[in-house]
N, CA, C and O of each residue as an XYZ file, in Angstrom:
144
protein
N       7.610     25.297      2.130
C       7.578     23.911      2.618
C       9.019     23.400      2.763
O       9.830     23.521      1.845
N       9.307     22.842      3.905
C      10.677     22.384      4.162
C      10.946     21.030      3.509
O      10.025     20.286      3.170
N      12.225     20.737      3.346
C      12.613     19.444      2.769
C      12.116     18.288      3.627
O      11.717     17.244      3.111
N      12.144     18.486      4.945
C      11.707     17.427      5.858
C      10.237     17.080      5.651
O       9.853     15.910      5.673
N       9.421     18.111      5.450
C       7.989     17.880      5.245
C       7.736     17.152      3.927
O       6.889     16.261      3.860
N       8.465     17.529      2.884
C       8.340     16.864      1.583
C       8.759     15.399      1.704
O       8.080     14.503      1.203
N       9.891     15.170      2.378
C      10.404     13.820      2.577
C       9.416     12.964      3.362
O       9.170     11.808      3.017
N       8.853     13.542      4.418
C       7.889     12.815      5.248
C       6.631     12.466      4.452
O       6.105     11.361      4.583
N       6.149     13.390      3.635
C       4.940     13.125      2.852
C       5.199     12.053      1.787
O       4.322     11.238      1.499
N       6.407     12.056      1.204
C       6.746     11.013      0.229
C       6.782      9.642      0.892
O       6.260      8.673      0.340
N       7.388      9.553      2.064
C       7.426      8.285      2.799
C       6.008      7.837      3.147
O       5.668      6.664      2.995
N       5.190      8.768      3.612
C       3.816      8.443      3.982
C       3.031      7.921      2.780
O       2.300      6.936      2.886
N       3.189      8.595      1.630
C       2.483      8.151      0.415
C       2.936      6.765     -0.011
O       2.111      5.912     -0.338
N       4.255      6.535     -0.011
C       4.751      5.226     -0.456
C       4.296      4.122      0.500
O       3.973      3.018      0.062
N       4.271      4.417      1.806
C       3.809      3.418      2.774
C       2.332      3.112      2.579
O       1.934      1.948      2.613
N       1.522      4.133      2.377
C       0.087      3.906      2.210
C      -0.199      3.157      0.907
O      -1.088      2.307      0.863
N       0.555      3.470     -0.158
C       0.397      2.750     -1.427
C       0.782      1.283     -1.247
O       0.094      0.392     -1.746
N       1.889      1.030     -0.529
C       2.301     -0.349     -0.275
C       1.241     -1.098      0.520
O       0.964     -2.265      0.242
N       0.648     -0.435      1.506
C      -0.374     -1.064      2.338
C      -1.610     -1.416      1.515
O      -2.142     -2.520      1.636
N      -2.065     -0.489      0.684
C      -3.230     -0.727     -0.170
C      -2.942     -1.878     -1.148
O      -3.777     -2.762     -1.336
N      -1.754     -1.857     -1.766
C      -1.380     -2.920     -2.696
C      -1.370     -4.268     -1.987
O      -1.863     -5.260     -2.523
N      -0.813     -4.303     -0.790
C      -0.750     -5.534     -0.009
C      -2.151     -6.054      0.296
O      -2.403     -7.253      0.177
N      -3.067     -5.164      0.690
C      -4.443     -5.567      0.993
C      -5.138     -6.112     -0.252
O      -5.856     -7.108     -0.174
N      -4.929     -5.461     -1.408
C      -5.538     -5.916     -2.657
C      -5.018     -7.305     -3.027
O      -5.792     -8.179     -3.417
N      -3.702     -7.502     -2.903
C      -3.099     -8.801     -3.230
C      -3.633     -9.880     -2.288
O      -3.961    -10.979     -2.735
N      -3.722     -9.581     -1.000
C      -4.228    -10.562     -0.035
C      -5.681    -10.923     -0.340
O      -6.054    -12.095     -0.279
N      -6.499     -9.928     -0.667
C      -7.904    -10.173     -0.981
C      -8.042    -11.004     -2.244
O      -8.814    -11.962     -2.283
N      -7.292    -10.639     -3.279
C      -7.339    -11.389     -4.531
C      -6.875    -12.821     -4.319
O      -7.455    -13.755     -4.872
N      -5.828    -12.993     -3.518
C      -5.295    -14.325     -3.245
C      -6.333    -15.189     -2.532
O      -6.492    -16.361     -2.872
N      -7.040    -14.632     -1.550
C      -8.049    -15.404     -0.826
C      -9.227    -15.752     -1.732
O      -9.800    -16.836     -1.613
N      -9.595    -14.838     -2.641
C     -10.677    -15.120     -3.581
C     -10.283    -16.247     -4.534
O     -11.095    -17.119     -4.842
N      -9.032    -16.225     -5.000
C      -8.539    -17.278     -5.891
C      -8.540    -18.626     -5.163
O      -8.917    -19.645     -5.741
N      -8.122    -18.629     -3.910
C      -8.092    -19.869     -3.131
C      -9.503    -20.433     -2.952
O      -9.692    -21.649     -2.994
N     -10.485    -19.567     -2.756
C     -11.865    -20.028     -2.573
C     -12.445    -20.585     -3.861
O     -13.201    -21.556     -3.832
N     -12.098    -19.978     -4.995
C     -12.704    -20.394     -6.265
C     -12.161    -21.733     -6.769
O     -12.768    -22.368     -7.632
N     -11.016    -22.158     -6.227
C     -10.446    -23.442     -6.670
C     -11.293    -24.616     -6.174
O     -10.968    -25.771     -6.449
């Protein structure tokens, strides 16, 4: 496995984790706003 492939997979994982975290935060925030 080349360094480029490892680097690309790390970037892809970090981006997908950031996206999932962002979606969870947005969902939680909207639920909190509704419950007030």
